[in-house]
PyMOL Python script that loads the backbone (N, CA, C, O; Angstrom):
from pymol import cmd

cmd.read_pdbstr("""\
ATOM      1  N   MET A   1     -20.082 -99.444  84.772  1.00  0.00           N
ATOM      2  CA  MET A   1     -20.131 -99.465  86.319  1.00  0.00           C
ATOM      3  C   MET A   1     -18.695 -99.368  86.743  1.00  0.00           C
ATOM      4  O   MET A   1     -17.848-100.040  86.154  1.00  0.00           O
ATOM      5  N   SER A   2     -18.412 -98.669  87.608  1.00  0.00           N
ATOM      6  CA  SER A   2     -16.879 -98.638  88.149  1.00  0.00           C
ATOM      7  C   SER A   2     -17.053 -99.115  89.529  1.00  0.00           C
ATOM      8  O   SER A   2     -17.798 -98.439  90.238  1.00  0.00           O
ATOM      9  N   LEU A   3     -16.437-100.279  90.099  1.00  0.00           N
ATOM     10  CA  LEU A   3     -16.059-100.301  91.316  1.00  0.00           C
ATOM     11  C   LEU A   3     -14.716-100.434  92.099  1.00  0.00           C
ATOM     12  O   LEU A   3     -13.955-101.334  91.745  1.00  0.00           O
ATOM     13  N   ASN A   4     -14.336 -99.577  93.187  1.00  0.00           N
ATOM     14  CA  ASN A   4     -13.188 -99.682  93.741  1.00  0.00           C
ATOM     15  C   ASN A   4     -13.294 -99.983  94.776  1.00  0.00           C
ATOM     16  O   ASN A   4     -14.119 -99.466  95.529  1.00  0.00           O
ATOM     17  N   ILE A   5     -12.371-101.045  95.167  1.00  0.00           N
ATOM     18  CA  ILE A   5     -12.190-101.962  96.654  1.00  0.00           C
ATOM     19  C   ILE A   5     -10.517-101.646  96.566  1.00  0.00           C
ATOM     20  O   ILE A   5      -9.806-101.424  95.585  1.00  0.00           O
ATOM     21  N   SER A   6     -10.193-101.724  98.037  1.00  0.00           N
ATOM     22  CA  SER A   6      -9.017-101.941  98.496  1.00  0.00           C
ATOM     23  C   SER A   6      -8.443-103.170  97.998  1.00  0.00           C
ATOM     24  O   SER A   6      -9.185-104.137  98.171  1.00  0.00           O
ATOM     25  N   LEU A   7      -7.257-103.439  97.389  1.00  0.00           N
ATOM     26  CA  LEU A   7      -6.859-104.784  97.218  1.00  0.00           C
ATOM     27  C   LEU A   7      -6.502-105.478  98.904  1.00  0.00           C
ATOM     28  O   LEU A   7      -6.441-106.664  99.227  1.00  0.00           O
ATOM     29  N   VAL A   8      -6.335-104.391  99.653  1.00  0.00           N
ATOM     30  CA  VAL A   8      -5.863-105.222 101.047  1.00  0.00           C
ATOM     31  C   VAL A   8      -7.129-105.810 101.563  1.00  0.00           C
ATOM     32  O   VAL A   8      -7.183-106.905 102.123  1.00  0.00           O
ATOM     33  N   LEU A   9      -8.295-104.909 101.311  1.00  0.00           N
ATOM     34  CA  LEU A   9      -9.565-105.663 102.154  1.00  0.00           C
ATOM     35  C   LEU A   9     -10.243-106.929 101.230  1.00  0.00           C
ATOM     36  O   LEU A   9     -10.966-107.838 101.637  1.00  0.00           O
ATOM     37  N   LEU A  10      -9.779-106.682  99.908  1.00  0.00           N
ATOM     38  CA  LEU A  10     -10.344-107.850  99.304  1.00  0.00           C
ATOM     39  C   LEU A  10      -9.421-109.152  99.621  1.00  0.00           C
ATOM     40  O   LEU A  10      -9.878-110.284  99.780  1.00  0.00           O
ATOM     41  N   LEU A  11      -8.282-108.862  99.674  1.00  0.00           N
ATOM     42  CA  LEU A  11      -7.630-110.191 100.312  1.00  0.00           C
ATOM     43  C   LEU A  11      -7.626-110.565 101.777  1.00  0.00           C
ATOM     44  O   LEU A  11      -7.109-111.592 102.216  1.00  0.00           O
ATOM     45  N   GLY A  12      -8.249-109.640 102.500  1.00  0.00           N
ATOM     46  CA  GLY A  12      -8.521-109.853 104.016  1.00  0.00           C
ATOM     47  C   GLY A  12      -9.772-110.763 103.900  1.00  0.00           C
ATOM     48  O   GLY A  12      -9.886-111.789 104.570  1.00  0.00           O
ATOM     49  N   ILE A  13     -10.892-110.248 102.835  1.00  0.00           N
ATOM     50  CA  ILE A  13     -12.104-110.922 102.847  1.00  0.00           C
ATOM     51  C   ILE A  13     -11.881-112.774 101.983  1.00  0.00           C
ATOM     52  O   ILE A  13     -12.504-113.832 102.070  1.00  0.00           O
ATOM     53  N   VAL A  14     -10.889-112.395 101.360  1.00  0.00           N
ATOM     54  CA  VAL A  14     -10.786-113.871 100.798  1.00  0.00           C
ATOM     55  C   VAL A  14     -10.015-114.904 101.856  1.00  0.00           C
ATOM     56  O   VAL A  14     -10.399-116.051 102.086  1.00  0.00           O
ATOM     57  N   LEU A  15      -8.971-114.332 102.392  1.00  0.00           N
ATOM     58  CA  LEU A  15      -8.182-115.269 103.548  1.00  0.00           C
ATOM     59  C   LEU A  15      -9.453-115.658 104.452  1.00  0.00           C
ATOM     60  O   LEU A  15      -9.678-116.859 104.598  1.00  0.00           O
ATOM     61  N   VAL A  16     -10.466-114.531 105.189  1.00  0.00           N
ATOM     62  CA  VAL A  16     -11.721-115.048 106.046  1.00  0.00           C
ATOM     63  C   VAL A  16     -12.480-116.216 105.318  1.00  0.00           C
ATOM     64  O   VAL A  16     -12.765-117.294 105.841  1.00  0.00           O
ATOM     65  N   VAL A  17     -12.694-115.929 104.345  1.00  0.00           N
ATOM     66  CA  VAL A  17     -13.622-117.008 103.432  1.00  0.00           C
ATOM     67  C   VAL A  17     -12.680-118.188 103.349  1.00  0.00           C
ATOM     68  O   VAL A  17     -13.306-119.200 103.664  1.00  0.00           O
ATOM     69  N   LEU A  18     -11.672-118.403 103.108  1.00  0.00           N
ATOM     70  CA  LEU A  18     -10.669-119.517 102.907  1.00  0.00           C
ATOM     71  C   LEU A  18     -10.683-120.332 104.439  1.00  0.00           C
ATOM     72  O   LEU A  18     -10.967-121.529 104.488  1.00  0.00           O
ATOM     73  N   ILE A  19     -10.343-119.538 105.679  1.00  0.00           N
ATOM     74  CA  ILE A  19     -10.313-120.108 107.071  1.00  0.00           C
ATOM     75  C   ILE A  19     -11.594-120.676 107.345  1.00  0.00           C
ATOM     76  O   ILE A  19     -11.706-121.832 107.753  1.00  0.00           O
ATOM     77  N   ARG A  20     -12.682-119.829 107.114  1.00  0.00           N
ATOM     78  CA  ARG A  20     -14.112-120.350 107.524  1.00  0.00           C
ATOM     79  C   ARG A  20     -14.668-121.403 106.805  1.00  0.00           C
ATOM     80  O   ARG A  20     -15.615-122.029 107.281  1.00  0.00           O
ATOM     81  N   GLY A  21     -14.228-121.658 105.789  1.00  0.00           N
ATOM     82  CA  GLY A  21     -14.684-122.730 104.801  1.00  0.00           C
ATOM     83  C   GLY A  21     -13.721-124.052 104.965  1.00  0.00           C
ATOM     84  O   GLY A  21     -14.163-125.076 104.445  1.00  0.00           O
ATOM     85  N   GLY A  22     -12.504-124.134 105.606  1.00  0.00           N
ATOM     86  CA  GLY A  22     -12.015-125.245 106.199  1.00  0.00           C
ATOM     87  C   GLY A  22     -10.724-125.364 105.392  1.00  0.00           C
ATOM     88  O   GLY A  22      -9.828-126.104 105.798  1.00  0.00           O
ATOM     89  N   SER A  23     -10.552-124.433 103.894  1.00  0.00           N
ATOM     90  CA  SER A  23      -9.583-124.872 103.089  1.00  0.00           C
ATOM     91  C   SER A  23      -8.509-124.323 103.426  1.00  0.00           C
ATOM     92  O   SER A  23      -7.508-124.744 102.844  1.00  0.00           O
ATOM     93  N   LEU A  24      -8.311-123.174 104.494  1.00  0.00           N
ATOM     94  CA  LEU A  24      -6.878-122.837 105.135  1.00  0.00           C
ATOM     95  C   LEU A  24      -7.078-122.790 106.856  1.00  0.00           C
ATOM     96  O   LEU A  24      -8.037-122.374 107.507  1.00  0.00           O
ATOM     97  N   LYS A  25      -6.101-123.240 107.199  1.00  0.00           N
ATOM     98  CA  LYS A  25      -6.270-123.450 108.871  1.00  0.00           C
ATOM     99  C   LYS A  25      -5.693-122.244 109.324  1.00  0.00           C
ATOM    100  O   LYS A  25      -5.065-121.524 108.548  1.00  0.00           O
ATOM    101  N   ALA A  26      -5.860-121.953 110.569  1.00  0.00           N
ATOM    102  CA  ALA A  26      -5.216-120.463 111.146  1.00  0.00           C
ATOM    103  C   ALA A  26      -4.041-120.438 111.118  1.00  0.00           C
ATOM    104  O   ALA A  26      -3.566-119.401 110.655  1.00  0.00           O
ATOM    105  N   GLY A  27      -3.044-121.530 111.584  1.00  0.00           N
ATOM    106  CA  GLY A  27      -1.610-121.366 111.340  1.00  0.00           C
ATOM    107  C   GLY A  27      -1.023-121.239 110.291  1.00  0.00           C
ATOM    108  O   GLY A  27      -0.059-120.527 110.572  1.00  0.00           O
ATOM    109  N   PRO A  28      -0.973-121.571 108.840  1.00  0.00           N
ATOM    110  CA  PRO A  28      -0.786-121.431 107.906  1.00  0.00           C
ATOM    111  C   PRO A  28      -1.313-119.837 107.281  1.00  0.00           C
ATOM    112  O   PRO A  28      -0.655-119.113 106.534  1.00  0.00           O
ATOM    113  N   ALA A  29      -2.411-119.619 107.725  1.00  0.00           N
ATOM    114  CA  ALA A  29      -2.690-118.268 107.499  1.00  0.00           C
ATOM    115  C   ALA A  29      -2.053-117.026 108.141  1.00  0.00           C
ATOM    116  O   ALA A  29      -1.878-115.964 107.544  1.00  0.00           O
ATOM    117  N   VAL A  30      -1.670-117.310 109.630  1.00  0.00           N
ATOM    118  CA  VAL A  30      -0.837-116.520 110.326  1.00  0.00           C
ATOM    119  C   VAL A  30       0.512-116.456 109.771  1.00  0.00           C
ATOM    120  O   VAL A  30       1.249-115.470 109.754  1.00  0.00           O
ATOM    121  N   VAL A  31       0.745-117.623 109.321  1.00  0.00           N
ATOM    122  CA  VAL A  31       2.357-117.671 108.588  1.00  0.00           C
ATOM    123  C   VAL A  31       2.401-116.828 107.213  1.00  0.00           C
ATOM    124  O   VAL A  31       3.494-116.416 106.824  1.00  0.00           O
ATOM    125  N   SER A  32       1.288-116.578 106.507  1.00  0.00           N
ATOM    126  CA  SER A  32       1.276-116.123 105.094  1.00  0.00           C
ATOM    127  C   SER A  32       1.325-114.534 105.386  1.00  0.00           C
ATOM    128  O   SER A  32       1.977-113.695 104.765  1.00  0.00           O
ATOM    129  N   VAL A  33       0.427-114.328 106.546  1.00  0.00           N
ATOM    130  CA  VAL A  33       0.219-112.665 106.660  1.00  0.00           C
ATOM    131  C   VAL A  33       1.557-112.362 107.272  1.00  0.00           C
ATOM    132  O   VAL A  33       2.163-111.380 106.843  1.00  0.00           O
ATOM    133  N   LEU A  34       2.048-113.038 108.153  1.00  0.00           N
ATOM    134  CA  LEU A  34       3.373-112.656 108.545  1.00  0.00           C
ATOM    135  C   LEU A  34       4.238-112.410 107.550  1.00  0.00           C
ATOM    136  O   LEU A  34       4.723-111.282 107.460  1.00  0.00           O
ATOM    137  N   PHE A  35       4.548-113.326 106.720  1.00  0.00           N
ATOM    138  CA  PHE A  35       5.631-113.282 105.130  1.00  0.00           C
ATOM    139  C   PHE A  35       5.205-112.063 104.354  1.00  0.00           C
ATOM    140  O   PHE A  35       5.964-111.277 103.788  1.00  0.00           O
ATOM    141  N   GLY A  36       3.877-112.008 104.403  1.00  0.00           N
ATOM    142  CA  GLY A  36       3.408-110.710 103.564  1.00  0.00           C
ATOM    143  C   GLY A  36       3.799-109.589 104.279  1.00  0.00           C
ATOM    144  O   GLY A  36       4.095-108.651 103.539  1.00  0.00           O
ATOM    145  N   PHE A  37       3.929-109.302 105.786  1.00  0.00           N
ATOM    146  CA  PHE A  37       4.191-108.127 106.549  1.00  0.00           C
ATOM    147  C   PHE A  37       5.542-107.523 106.292  1.00  0.00           C
ATOM    148  O   PHE A  37       5.835-106.345 106.085  1.00  0.00           O
ATOM    149  N   PHE A  38       6.666-109.112 106.380  1.00  0.00           N
ATOM    150  CA  PHE A  38       7.905-108.738 106.316  1.00  0.00           C
ATOM    151  C   PHE A  38       8.564-108.348 105.217  1.00  0.00           C
ATOM    152  O   PHE A  38       9.496-107.548 105.127  1.00  0.00           O
ATOM    153  N   LEU A  39       7.801-109.209 104.060  1.00  0.00           N
ATOM    154  CA  LEU A  39       8.444-108.848 102.549  1.00  0.00           C
ATOM    155  C   LEU A  39       8.185-107.718 101.980  1.00  0.00           C
ATOM    156  O   LEU A  39       8.697-107.282 100.949  1.00  0.00           O
ATOM    157  N   ALA A  40       7.091-107.048 102.886  1.00  0.00           N
ATOM    158  CA  ALA A  40       6.532-105.262 102.213  1.00  0.00           C
ATOM    159  C   ALA A  40       7.796-104.667 102.798  1.00  0.00           C
ATOM    160  O   ALA A  40       8.196-103.792 102.030  1.00  0.00           O
ATOM    161  N   SER A  41       8.690-104.814 103.999  1.00  0.00           N
ATOM    162  CA  SER A  41       9.682-103.889 104.504  1.00  0.00           C
ATOM    163  C   SER A  41      11.286-104.425 103.766  1.00  0.00           C
ATOM    164  O   SER A  41      12.381-103.991 104.123  1.00  0.00           O
ATOM    165  N   THR A  42      11.032-105.553 102.577  1.00  0.00           N
ATOM    166  CA  THR A  42      12.277-105.636 101.625  1.00  0.00           C
ATOM    167  C   THR A  42      12.418-104.919 100.676  1.00  0.00           C
ATOM    168  O   THR A  42      11.482-104.220 100.287  1.00  0.00           O
ATOM    169  N   SER A  43      13.509-104.916 100.129  1.00  0.00           N
ATOM    170  CA  SER A  43      13.690-103.971  98.812  1.00  0.00           C
ATOM    171  C   SER A  43      12.795-104.293  97.813  1.00  0.00           C
ATOM    172  O   SER A  43      12.443-103.426  97.013  1.00  0.00           O
ATOM    173  N   MET A  44      12.237-105.812  97.732  1.00  0.00           N
ATOM    174  CA  MET A  44      11.522-106.136  96.645  1.00  0.00           C
ATOM    175  C   MET A  44      10.131-105.352  96.628  1.00  0.00           C
ATOM    176  O   MET A  44       9.501-105.087  95.604  1.00  0.00           O
ATOM    177  N   ALA A  45       9.771-105.035  97.884  1.00  0.00           N
ATOM    178  CA  ALA A  45       8.318-104.421  97.928  1.00  0.00           C
ATOM    179  C   ALA A  45       8.071-103.516  96.380  1.00  0.00           C
ATOM    180  O   ALA A  45       7.151-103.745  95.593  1.00  0.00           O
ATOM    181  N   PRO A  46       9.000-102.604  96.230  1.00  0.00           N
ATOM    182  CA  PRO A  46       8.216-101.664  95.272  1.00  0.00           C
ATOM    183  C   PRO A  46       8.453-102.177  94.194  1.00  0.00           C
ATOM    184  O   PRO A  46       7.785-101.551  93.371  1.00  0.00           O
ATOM    185  N   GLU A  47       9.314-103.366  93.443  1.00  0.00           N
ATOM    186  CA  GLU A  47       9.095-104.470  92.325  1.00  0.00           C
ATOM    187  C   GLU A  47       7.480-105.193  92.674  1.00  0.00           C
ATOM    188  O   GLU A  47       6.681-105.321  91.746  1.00  0.00           O
ATOM    189  N   ILE A  48       7.277-105.441  93.469  1.00  0.00           N
ATOM    190  CA  ILE A  48       6.155-106.204  93.669  1.00  0.00           C
ATOM    191  C   ILE A  48       4.875-105.570  93.553  1.00  0.00           C
ATOM    192  O   ILE A  48       3.820-106.093  93.194  1.00  0.00           O
ATOM    193  N   SER A  49       5.125-104.167  93.960  1.00  0.00           N
ATOM    194  CA  SER A  49       3.628-103.126  94.113  1.00  0.00           C
ATOM    195  C   SER A  49       3.738-102.949  92.806  1.00  0.00           C
ATOM    196  O   SER A  49       2.649-103.277  92.333  1.00  0.00           O
ATOM    197  N   ARG A  50       4.522-102.578  91.881  1.00  0.00           N
ATOM    198  CA  ARG A  50       4.624-102.452  90.500  1.00  0.00           C
ATOM    199  C   ARG A  50       4.052-103.502  89.989  1.00  0.00           C
ATOM    200  O   ARG A  50       2.969-103.320  89.432  1.00  0.00           O
ATOM    201  N   LEU A  51       4.580-104.780  90.036  1.00  0.00           N
ATOM    202  CA  LEU A  51       3.947-106.130  89.355  1.00  0.00           C
ATOM    203  C   LEU A  51       2.458-106.092  89.350  1.00  0.00           C
ATOM    204  O   LEU A  51       1.753-106.233  88.350  1.00  0.00           O
ATOM    205  N   VAL A  52       1.965-105.842  90.836  1.00  0.00           N
ATOM    206  CA  VAL A  52       0.482-105.897  91.215  1.00  0.00           C
ATOM    207  C   VAL A  52      -0.261-104.851  90.499  1.00  0.00           C
ATOM    208  O   VAL A  52      -1.415-105.092  90.142  1.00  0.00           O
ATOM    209  N   THR A  53       0.312-103.651  90.240  1.00  0.00           N
ATOM    210  CA  THR A  53      -0.378-102.243  89.882  1.00  0.00           C
ATOM    211  C   THR A  53      -0.485-102.581  88.352  1.00  0.00           C
ATOM    212  O   THR A  53      -1.520-102.273  87.760  1.00  0.00           O
ATOM    213  N   GLY A  54       0.337-103.078  87.820  1.00  0.00           N
ATOM    214  CA  GLY A  54       0.109-103.398  86.333  1.00  0.00           C
ATOM    215  C   GLY A  54      -0.831-104.613  85.640  1.00  0.00           C
ATOM    216  O   GLY A  54      -1.371-104.737  84.541  1.00  0.00           O
ATOM    217  N   VAL A  55      -0.742-105.494  86.925  1.00  0.00           N
ATOM    218  CA  VAL A  55      -1.823-106.662  86.704  1.00  0.00           C
ATOM    219  C   VAL A  55      -3.679-106.055  86.725  1.00  0.00           C
ATOM    220  O   VAL A  55      -4.706-106.334  86.107  1.00  0.00           O
ATOM    221  N   VAL A  56      -3.317-105.208  87.707  1.00  0.00           N
ATOM    222  CA  VAL A  56      -4.609-104.680  88.071  1.00  0.00           C
ATOM    223  C   VAL A  56      -5.462-103.597  86.843  1.00  0.00           C
ATOM    224  O   VAL A  56      -6.602-103.589  86.380  1.00  0.00           O
ATOM    225  N   ASP A  57      -4.458-102.903  86.676  1.00  0.00           N
ATOM    226  CA  ASP A  57      -4.588-102.111  85.309  1.00  0.00           C
ATOM    227  C   ASP A  57      -4.937-102.927  84.198  1.00  0.00           C
ATOM    228  O   ASP A  57      -5.939-102.681  83.526  1.00  0.00           O
ATOM    229  N   MET A  58      -4.005-104.096  83.907  1.00  0.00           N
ATOM    230  CA  MET A  58      -4.627-104.573  83.010  1.00  0.00           C
ATOM    231  C   MET A  58      -5.880-105.244  82.922  1.00  0.00           C
ATOM    232  O   MET A  58      -6.499-105.433  81.875  1.00  0.00           O
ATOM    233  N   ILE A  59      -6.306-105.673  84.315  1.00  0.00           N
ATOM    234  CA  ILE A  59      -7.345-106.216  84.330  1.00  0.00           C
ATOM    235  C   ILE A  59      -8.736-105.329  84.161  1.00  0.00           C
ATOM    236  O   ILE A  59      -9.839-105.656  83.723  1.00  0.00           O
ATOM    237  N   GLY A  60      -8.281-104.190  84.639  1.00  0.00           N
ATOM    238  CA  GLY A  60      -9.148-102.873  84.305  1.00  0.00           C
ATOM    239  C   GLY A  60      -9.630-102.689  83.333  1.00  0.00           C
ATOM    240  O   GLY A  60     -10.806-102.364  83.168  1.00  0.00           O
ATOM    241  N   GLN A  61      -8.446-102.938  82.135  1.00  0.00           N
ATOM    242  CA  GLN A  61      -8.635-102.482  80.739  1.00  0.00           C
ATOM    243  C   GLN A  61      -9.763-103.191  79.750  1.00  0.00           C
ATOM    244  O   GLN A  61     -10.225-102.833  78.666  1.00  0.00           O
ATOM    245  N   ILE A  62     -10.034-104.476  80.679  1.00  0.00           N
ATOM    246  CA  ILE A  62     -10.866-105.436  80.113  1.00  0.00           C
ATOM    247  C   ILE A  62     -12.261-104.958  79.901  1.00  0.00           C
ATOM    248  O   ILE A  62     -12.911-104.687  80.911  1.00  0.00           O
ATOM    249  N   ARG A  63     -12.916-104.788  78.513  1.00  0.00           N
ATOM    250  CA  ARG A  63     -13.929-104.244  78.365  1.00  0.00           C
ATOM    251  C   ARG A  63     -15.166-105.422  78.034  1.00  0.00           C
ATOM    252  O   ARG A  63     -14.870-106.163  77.096  1.00  0.00           O
ATOM    253  N   PHE A  64     -16.270-105.639  78.568  1.00  0.00           N
ATOM    254  CA  PHE A  64     -17.032-106.666  78.769  1.00  0.00           C
ATOM    255  C   PHE A  64     -18.214-106.161  77.406  1.00  0.00           C
ATOM    256  O   PHE A  64     -19.201-106.854  77.157  1.00  0.00           O
TER     257      PHE A  64
END
""", "prot")
cmd.dss("prot")
cmd.show_as("cartoon", "prot")
cmd.util.cbc("prot")
cmd.orient("prot")
């Protein structure tokens, strides 16, 4: 069975769970989101994207 889900959606769900569970307060969460937003507009964004894609592809190749 194959399951496709957007990484942005998955990370958003994790963020909401952490905030609601009390593990992460709203202030640091906002700072983290803004950091990611501004990091995406830097010259490092393509390298980070390639790294994440490589890790996701590696995880996707694991067979149980």
